[in-house]
C-alpha positions as CSV (number, residue, x, y, z in Angstrom):
1,X,116.6,69.3,-13.1
2,X,116.1,70.7,-9.7
3,X,118.6,70.8,-6.9
4,X,118.2,70.7,-3.1
5,X,120.5,71.1,-0.2
6,X,120.1,69.1,2.9
7,X,121.3,70.7,6.1
8,X,121.8,69.2,9.5
9,X,122.3,65.5,8.3
10,X,123.6,63.6,11.3
11,X,127.2,62.4,10.9
12,X,126.2,58.7,11.4
13,X,123.5,59.0,8.7
14,X,125.9,60.5,6.2
15,X,128.5,57.8,7.0
16,X,125.9,55.1,6.4
17,X,124.8,56.7,3.1
18,X,128.4,57.0,2.0
19,X,129.1,53.3,2.8
20,X,126.0,52.2,0.9
21,X,127.0,54.4,-2.1
22,X,130.5,53.0,-2.1
23,X,129.3,49.4,-1.8
24,X,126.8,50.0,-4.7
25,X,129.3,51.9,-6.7
26,X,127.2,55.1,-6.8
27,X,128.0,58.7,-5.9
28,X,126.5,59.9,-2.7
29,X,124.1,62.1,-4.7
30,X,123.0,59.1,-6.8
31,X,122.4,57.0,-3.8
32,X,120.5,59.7,-2.0
33,X,118.2,60.2,-5.0
34,X,117.6,56.4,-5.3
35,X,116.7,56.1,-1.6
36,X,114.4,59.1,-1.8
37,X,112.7,57.7,-4.9
38,X,112.1,54.4,-3.1
39,X,110.8,56.2,0.0
40,X,108.3,58.3,-1.7
41,X,107.2,55.5,-4.0
42,X,106.0,53.4,-1.1
43,X,102.5,54.2,0.0
44,X,102.2,54.3,3.8
45,X,99.8,51.8,5.2
46,X,97.9,51.8,8.4
47,X,97.9,49.2,11.1
48,X,94.9,47.3,9.8
49,X,96.4,47.0,6.4
50,X,99.7,45.8,7.7
51,X,98.0,43.3,10.1
52,X,95.8,42.0,7.2
53,X,99.0,41.5,5.1
54,X,100.6,39.7,8.0
55,X,97.6,37.4,8.5
56,X,97.6,36.5,4.8
57,X,101.2,35.6,4.8
58,X,101.3,33.9,8.3
59,X,97.8,32.3,8.5
60,X,95.0,32.7,10.9
61,X,95.3,35.0,13.9
62,X,94.7,33.9,17.5
63,X,92.9,37.2,18.0
64,X,89.2,37.4,17.5
65,X,87.1,40.3,16.1
66,X,87.2,43.2,18.5
67,X,90.5,42.2,20.2
68,X,92.5,44.8,18.2
69,X,90.4,47.6,19.6
70,X,90.9,46.3,23.2
71,X,94.7,46.1,22.6
72,X,94.9,49.7,21.5
73,X,95.6,52.5,24.0
74,X,93.9,55.8,24.1
75,X,96.2,57.1,21.3
76,X,95.6,55.6,17.9
77,X,97.8,52.6,17.3
78,X,99.5,52.6,20.6
79,X,99.2,49.3,22.6
80,X,98.0,49.3,26.1
81,X,100.5,48.1,28.7
82,X,99.3,44.7,29.7
């Protein structure tokens, strides 16, 4: 089994990991592996997919076709200041 060393972990993050590990009765190493496994198992989704999932769970949208493009800024996925 491979090993890695993480350097430069912020103190607050380490404290949070330790607290979660203690609460879940795991070692810090076990907890870190579990969280890493979960993080890489999730497939990142784009805005359109996330919005589609939201619409399916929350019903129809007040937006109409084309509104999303108008709400986007010049950078992909960044809203325009209205």
